[in-house]
C-alpha positions as CSV (number, residue, x, y, z in Angstrom):
1,M,-15.9,-1.6,9.4
2,T,-12.9,-3.5,10.7
3,A,-9.6,-3.0,8.9
4,Y,-6.4,-5.0,8.9
5,A,-2.7,-4.5,8.6
6,I,-1.2,-7.6,7.0
7,A,2.5,-8.2,6.7
8,H,4.2,-11.0,4.9
9,L,7.7,-11.0,6.3
10,R,10.7,-13.0,5.0
11,P,12.9,-15.1,7.3
12,S,16.0,-13.5,8.7
13,A,18.5,-14.1,11.4
14,P,17.4,-12.8,14.8
15,H,18.6,-9.2,15.5
16,L,18.5,-7.1,18.7
17,E,16.8,-4.3,16.9
18,V,13.9,-6.6,15.8
19,I,13.5,-7.7,19.4
20,E,13.4,-4.0,20.4
21,Y,10.7,-3.4,17.7
22,M,8.6,-6.3,19.0
23,E,8.9,-4.9,22.6
24,K,7.7,-1.5,21.5
25,I,5.1,-2.1,18.9
26,Q,2.1,-2.7,21.2
27,S,2.3,0.8,22.7
28,T,2.0,2.2,19.1
29,L,-1.1,0.2,18.5
30,E,-3.1,1.0,21.6
31,P,-4.0,4.6,20.7
32,F,-5.6,3.3,17.5
33,G,-7.4,0.3,18.9
34,G,-5.1,-2.1,17.1
35,R,-4.6,-5.6,18.3
36,F,-2.6,-8.6,17.1
37,L,-4.7,-11.3,15.5
38,V,-1.8,-13.3,14.1
39,H,1.9,-12.9,15.1
40,G,4.8,-15.1,14.4
41,A,2.8,-18.2,13.8
42,E,4.2,-20.8,11.5
43,V,2.1,-20.9,8.3
44,E,0.7,-24.1,6.8
45,V,1.1,-23.7,3.1
46,V,-1.8,-25.4,1.2
47,E,-1.3,-23.6,-2.2
48,G,1.7,-22.1,-3.8
49,S,4.7,-21.0,-1.7
50,W,5.0,-18.7,1.3
51,P,8.5,-18.1,2.5
52,G,8.4,-16.4,5.8
53,F,5.6,-15.6,8.2
54,V,2.5,-13.5,8.4
55,V,1.4,-10.9,10.9
56,V,-2.3,-9.6,11.1
57,I,-3.3,-6.7,13.2
58,G,-6.9,-5.7,13.5
59,F,-8.2,-2.1,13.8
60,P,-11.7,-0.7,14.2
61,D,-11.6,1.0,10.8
62,M,-9.3,2.0,7.9
63,A,-8.8,5.5,9.3
64,R,-7.3,4.1,12.5
65,A,-5.2,1.6,10.6
66,R,-3.8,4.4,8.5
67,G,-3.4,6.6,11.5
68,W,-1.3,3.9,13.3
69,Y,1.0,3.3,10.3
70,G,1.5,7.0,9.7
71,S,2.0,7.9,13.4
72,P,5.2,9.4,14.7
73,A,5.4,6.6,17.3
74,Y,5.3,3.9,14.7
75,A,7.6,5.8,12.4
76,E,10.2,5.9,15.2
77,I,10.4,2.1,15.6
78,L,9.7,1.0,12.0
79,P,13.4,1.1,10.9
80,L,14.2,-1.3,13.7
81,R,12.3,-4.0,11.7
82,T,12.9,-2.8,8.1
83,R,16.7,-2.7,8.4
84,H,16.7,-6.4,9.1
85,I,13.5,-8.1,7.7
86,E,12.3,-7.8,4.2
87,G,8.6,-8.0,3.6
88,D,5.4,-6.6,2.3
89,V,2.7,-4.7,4.3
90,V,-0.8,-3.8,3.3
91,L,-3.7,-2.1,4.9
92,V,-7.0,-3.5,3.8
93,P,-10.7,-3.0,4.9
94,G,-12.7,-6.0,6.0
95,V,-16.1,-6.9,4.7
96,P,-19.3,-5.9,6.4
97,D,-21.4,-8.3,8.5
98,G,-23.6,-10.4,6.2
99,Y,-21.2,-10.1,3.2
100,D,-22.1,-12.5,0.4
101,P,-19.5,-13.1,-2.3
102,A,-22.2,-13.9,-4.8
103,G,-23.1,-10.1,-4.8
104,T,-19.5,-9.3,-5.8
105,A,-19.5,-12.1,-8.4
106,A,-22.7,-10.5,-9.9
107,K,-21.0,-7.1,-10.2
108,V,-17.9,-8.7,-11.8
109,R,-20.0,-10.7,-14.2
110,E,-21.9,-7.5,-15.2
111,A,-18.7,-5.6,-15.7
112,A,-17.2,-8.4,-17.8
113,A,-20.3,-8.5,-20.0
114,A,-20.2,-4.7,-20.5
115,G,-16.5,-4.7,-21.3
């Protein structure tokens, strides 16, 4: 099942190390089947607030998403970004084909009734 690395990064002044990180990240993704789905796009806030921007990288599965984030190649370039940009990064599995949120709602309803 597809998995995603999602980053909410806060605005910062441009820095040469961040540019170097951007130049090198693609080669760290390729061995794990990772590809950018969203990168550096301006967000349109429709609820709440969202200072910064979002990055979404898709992977074939959670094992490869974890493998990429924990890889020596990514660990080598990660400080180039983290020294200059604050943010949050999560790895999350996608939903299977045919997913119906009503099934999840039923499980939550059942748990709430039991609790």
